[in-house]
C-alpha positions, -999 to +999 in steps of 0.1 A: -542-457+884-542-427+860-519-416+833-500-384+837-479-364+812-447-348+826-420-324+817-387-326+834-350-318+831-319-337+842-289-323+860-272-316+827-301-294+815-315-318+790-353-317+789-374-348+789-411-355+783-431-386+788-460-404+804-463-423+836-490-444+852-494-436+889-520-431+917-514-394+920-492-365+907-471-368+939-463-404+930-452-393+896-430-366+911-415-391+935-407-414+905-390-386+886-370-376+916-357-411+919-344-408+884-326-376+894-349-355+872-361-319+880-399-318+877-411-289+855-447-299+849-472-327+856-506-329+841-534-354+836-535-370+802-569-365+785-582-391+761-580-381+725-612-375+707-597-381+673-608-411+654-578-434+649-578-461+622-556-491+630-547-498+594-533-463+591-509-469+620-478-479+600-441-472+602-421-469+570-390-490+567-369-458+562-382-443+595-374-476+613-339-477+597-332-441+609-344-450+644-321-480+645-291-461+632-296-432+656-300-455+685-268-473+675-250-440+673-261-428+707-253-461+724-218-462+709-212-427+721-217-438+757-254-428+763-276-452+782-304-470+764-330-451+785-316-417+777-312-426+741-349-436+739-359-403+756-340-384+729-355-405+701-391-401+713-386-363+713-373-360+678-393-388+660-420-373+637-439-405+630-467-404+656-472-442+658-434-449+660-432-422+687-459-439+707-441-472+703-408-458+715-425-444+746-440-478+753-406-495+748-389-470+771-415-476+798-409-513+796-372-508+798-377-486+828-397-514+844-367-538+840-373-555+807-344-558+782-346-537+750-353-568+728-381-580+751-397-546+751-395-544+713-410-579+711-442-565+726-448-545+695-447-569+665-465-545+642-434-522+643-405-545+652-402-576+631-389-610+645-357-601+626-353-568+644-360-584+678-336-614+672-307-592+661-313-568+690-313-598+714-281-612+700-265-578+702-274-575+739-261-610+746-228-604+729-223-568+741-223-555+705-258-539+705-247-509+685-233-532+657-264-553+656-286-521+653-265-509+624-270-543+607-307-540+612-307-505+596-288-518+566-311-547+562-342-525+564-328-501+538-319-530+514-354-544+517-369-510+511-346-506+480-359-539+466-395-528+471-389-495+454-375-512+424-405-534+420-430-506+426-412-483+401-414-511+375-452-515+381-460-478+378-459-477+339-481-508+333-505-498+360-510-463+344-514-479+309-540-504+322-560-477+340-558-455+308-569-484+286-599-492+309-609-456+310-607-452+272-628-484+267-654-473+292-657-438+276-661-453+241-686-479+252-706-454+273-707-424+249-697-435+214-716-468+210-750-454+219-747-427+192-739-454+165-767-476+179-792-449+172-780-447+136-781-485+132-817-486+142-826-463+114-809-487+089-827-518+102-815-553+095-793-576+115-762-563+131-728-581+128-719-603+158-690-580+167-713-550+168-738-569+190-711-575+215-702-538+217-739-528+220-743-554+249-713-539+266-727-504+262-760-514+277-742-531+306-720-501+313-748-475+310-775-495+327-757-516+353-726-495+360-732-498+398-733-536+395-699-535+376-683-514+404-697-536+431-685-568+413-651-553+409-649-543+445-661-578+456-635-594+434-607-573+448-618-580+484-622-617+477-588-619+461-571-601+490-588-625+515-579-655+495-543-644+491-539-640+529-557-672+538-538-703+549-548-723+517-547-694+492-513-679+501-493-710+491-512-712+458-506-675+451-469-677+460-463-707+437-483-690+409-461-658+411-430-679+404-446-692+372-458-659+357-443-653+322-427-621+308-399-623+333-422-615+362-418-650+378-380-647+374-381-613+392-402-628+421-376-656+424-347-632+424-363-610+450-370-640+473-334-653+470-319-618+476-341-612+507-334-647+520-296-645+517-295-609+530-316-618+561-297-650+569-264-632+565-274-604+588-287-628+615-256-651+614-232-622+614-250-607+644-245-639+664-281-652+663-282-690+668-283-708+635-316-727+641-333-695+652-318-676+623-331-702+598-366-701+614-368-663+612-354-662+577-382-686+566-409-666+582-397-632+568-388-646+533-421-633+519-428-666+500-442-699+512-418-718+490-389-703+509-405-711+542-410-747+533-374-749+521-363-735+555-382-762+573-362-788+554-329-770+562-338-768+599-345-806+599-312-812+582-292-790+606-308-806+637-296-840+623-261-827+619-264-821+581-256-791+560-276-762+548-267-766+511-280-802+507-317-795+514-314-761+495-304-781+463-338-799+465-358-767+466-366-754+431-366-718+441-329-718+449-306-718+418-276-741+416-252-713+420-267-704+454-265-739+468-228-743+457-219-709+472-236-717+505-218-751+505-185-733+501-194-708+528-201-737+552-169-754+544-147-723+548-166-710+578-175-677+560-212-684+555-223-648+563-198-633+538-208-657+511-245-649+517-238-612+514-222-619+480-253-639+469-276-610+481-255-584+462-256-605+430-293-611+430-301-575+440-282-564+408-301-591+389-334-577+401-324-542+389-315-556+354-346-578+352-368-549+361-354-528+333-358-557+309-394-562+321-402-525+314-389-528+278-410-559+273-442-544+287-441-513+266-450-530+232-474-554+250-493-525+265-494-507+231-508-539+215-535-542+243-546-506+240-547-508+202-567-540+203-593-526+227-598-494+207-596-512+174-623-537+185-647-510+194-640-489+163-643-519+139-675-531+156-691-496+150-680-493+114-689-528+103-727-520+098-718-489+079-697-509+055-726-533+051-750-505+043-726-490+018-721-523+000-759-528-002-764-493-017-736-498-042 
């Protein structure tokens, strides 16, 4: 079978484009006529000669949220899922998302449900997205479920933006400090070293350290860059490994300067928002707890959800095992308990999420104010160390002359 690209138009005059796999152009034409489409053009699809890198194939949360919201709007207006997907694949600008929508539409045409078709593309549609879509299809409220997915994606994206914006300043300061230190060590220290050789005598220990650093930077700069690259790659692999990820997640919760507190607040906000969205959409509780643990972004949350699932299977509550997990504050466990007692768990979880999202914003501002003096001290210390190490021999020579 070959792949063909077609252009067609329905009886209302709406144009459609897409791809079909068939034995011949005539078979493609027959399939289009069965859909009551007027064929405009059919051509062979030629393989692209462009080099495509898999790691560049990503879909931003904002693009996915727009897709979900638009699909919800079209379905609620009475359009069929197939026709809605046709429209979305035409107007979507993200190439990878467009390819995914085409694949989903083909699977729906073949008889799969929308959620099953999305489940075939885990790189784009998360388990949360698929589960809420499946619950919406089962309950006949697909448009509402898609709106909830869009809200959830935008909330997650907002949290990420807050964290990234907080890290921009310290990252720039660290890069600047490293650049200044490398420039001083590579260009300033050799000049002073030549002067020191003319004086003779033993150099102070602090000066010897600076000279050794200068020799390392100027003579083995390639080894420094290779070591830094190897350290970064090793760290990333360790962080993603089955034994390294739990250690990293627990370490992040203990980092001082309010960083650990922010990590905890982000994890709790994401957990409560996700579980609220799933339960409100009608996803079965055990499945919702499992998905929430896997999408929590922290091993500690995932382990806590394992305990909650065990408790619920035995007929227990959600709040009791949460109280034993150190990542969940006492306020959260009490509010979840009240939500279970009153039957308004999703509403209570939404309130928890809103509270901790506000806490994240406040903590990020506090972190920025704390990091400013710390970064100034670090830069001053680096520059001061090098300057003092260079002037110490000069002071020694001056004292000997005097």
